[in-house]
C-alpha positions as CSV (number, residue, x, y, z in Angstrom):
1,X,-87.8,-106.3,161.8
2,X,-88.7,-103.5,164.1
3,X,-88.9,-100.7,161.5
4,X,-89.8,-99.9,158.0
5,X,-88.1,-102.0,155.3
6,X,-84.7,-100.9,154.0
7,X,-84.3,-98.3,151.4
8,X,-82.3,-99.7,148.5
9,X,-80.4,-97.5,146.1
10,X,-77.7,-98.6,143.7
11,X,-74.7,-96.5,142.8
12,X,-73.3,-93.1,143.6
13,X,-71.5,-92.7,140.3
14,X,-72.6,-93.4,136.8
15,X,-76.0,-93.4,135.1
16,X,-79.1,-94.3,137.0
17,X,-81.1,-97.1,135.4
18,X,-84.2,-95.9,133.5
19,X,-86.3,-98.8,134.6
20,X,-88.5,-98.5,137.7
21,X,-87.1,-99.8,141.0
22,X,-88.5,-101.0,144.3
23,X,-86.8,-98.1,146.0
24,X,-88.7,-96.6,148.9
25,X,-87.8,-93.1,149.7
26,X,-88.7,-91.1,152.8
27,X,-89.3,-87.4,153.0
28,X,-86.6,-85.4,154.7
29,X,-87.6,-83.9,158.0
30,X,-86.0,-81.3,160.4
31,X,-85.5,-84.1,162.9
32,X,-82.5,-86.4,162.5
33,X,-82.8,-90.2,163.0
34,X,-80.4,-93.0,163.1
35,X,-79.9,-95.2,160.0
36,X,-77.9,-98.4,159.4
37,X,-76.7,-98.5,155.8
38,X,-75.4,-101.7,154.3
39,X,-72.9,-101.3,151.4
40,X,-71.4,-104.1,149.3
41,X,-67.8,-104.2,148.2
42,X,-65.7,-106.5,146.0
43,X,-62.2,-107.2,147.1
44,X,-60.7,-108.3,143.8
45,X,-57.3,-109.6,144.9
46,X,-59.0,-111.7,147.6
47,X,-61.9,-112.9,145.4
48,X,-64.4,-112.0,148.1
49,X,-67.4,-109.6,148.6
50,X,-67.8,-107.7,151.8
51,X,-71.0,-106.3,153.3
52,X,-70.5,-103.4,155.7
53,X,-73.1,-101.8,157.9
54,X,-72.4,-98.3,159.0
55,X,-74.4,-96.0,161.3
56,X,-75.5,-92.5,160.3
57,X,-77.6,-89.7,161.7
58,X,-79.6,-88.0,158.9
59,X,-82.9,-86.4,158.1
60,X,-83.9,-89.1,155.6
61,X,-82.8,-92.5,154.4
62,X,-81.7,-91.0,151.1
63,X,-79.3,-88.6,153.0
64,X,-78.0,-91.5,155.0
65,X,-77.3,-93.5,151.8
66,X,-75.6,-90.5,150.2
67,X,-73.3,-90.1,153.3
68,X,-72.6,-93.9,153.4
69,X,-71.7,-93.9,149.7
70,X,-69.3,-91.0,150.2
71,X,-67.7,-93.1,153.0
72,X,-67.7,-96.1,150.7
73,X,-65.7,-94.2,148.1
74,X,-63.1,-93.2,150.7
75,X,-63.0,-96.9,152.0
76,X,-62.2,-98.0,148.4
77,X,-59.5,-95.4,148.0
78,X,-57.7,-96.7,151.1
79,X,-57.6,-100.3,150.0
80,X,-56.0,-101.8,146.8
81,X,-58.3,-103.7,144.5
82,X,-61.5,-102.9,146.3
83,X,-64.5,-101.6,144.4
84,X,-67.9,-100.5,145.6
85,X,-70.5,-102.8,144.1
86,X,-73.0,-99.9,143.9
87,X,-75.5,-101.4,146.3
88,X,-76.6,-99.5,149.4
89,X,-79.6,-100.4,151.6
90,X,-80.7,-98.2,154.5
91,X,-82.7,-99.2,157.6
92,X,-84.3,-96.7,159.9
93,X,-83.5,-97.3,163.6
94,X,-86.0,-96.3,166.3
95,X,-84.4,-94.3,169.0
96,X,-80.7,-94.0,169.8
97,X,-78.6,-97.1,169.3
98,X,-77.4,-98.8,172.4
99,X,-76.4,-102.2,173.7
100,X,-78.3,-104.8,171.7
101,X,-79.9,-102.3,169.3
102,X,-81.0,-103.6,165.9
103,X,-79.0,-101.7,163.3
104,X,-80.0,-103.4,160.2
105,X,-82.8,-105.7,159.0
106,X,-83.7,-107.1,155.6
107,X,-86.6,-109.5,155.0
108,X,-86.7,-111.9,152.0
109,X,-89.6,-114.1,151.1
110,X,-88.8,-117.8,150.7
111,X,-90.5,-121.1,150.9
112,X,-87.3,-122.9,151.8
113,X,-87.2,-124.5,155.3
114,X,-84.8,-122.8,157.7
115,X,-81.8,-125.1,157.2
116,X,-81.9,-124.9,153.4
117,X,-82.5,-121.1,153.5
118,X,-79.4,-120.6,155.7
119,X,-77.4,-123.0,153.4
120,X,-78.4,-121.2,150.3
121,X,-78.0,-117.5,151.4
122,X,-75.6,-117.6,154.3
123,X,-73.7,-120.8,155.1
124,X,-72.3,-121.5,151.6
125,X,-68.8,-122.4,153.0
126,X,-67.3,-119.4,151.2
127,X,-67.8,-116.9,154.0
128,X,-64.9,-115.1,155.6
129,X,-65.5,-113.5,159.0
130,X,-62.0,-112.2,159.6
């Protein structure tokens, strides 16, 4: 990961949980930066979840998440049976995105060996790439 950890924020609608979160927030600045924001969606009729990463220029990760969540609402309106799972995670990019730029990174602690880790979190056999 070549930047600070992602900023996680759940939900753009409804009540905010009263319990503390691990959210990291950044202070808005006058200078805009690039952010990759991952949002999770449930496609009910298909029985699948989708993770989408979108790119935004914003003055803070919170602003990027707000913009991504507004786009997520529009995305759901355009598709039947799709709901936003109320999870958004932002990653601050360094510089302007270009060929091969890292647009999102998330680190997860685990003691699993690589093959078991991939099998548990990514290669479950239920993935759809198209």
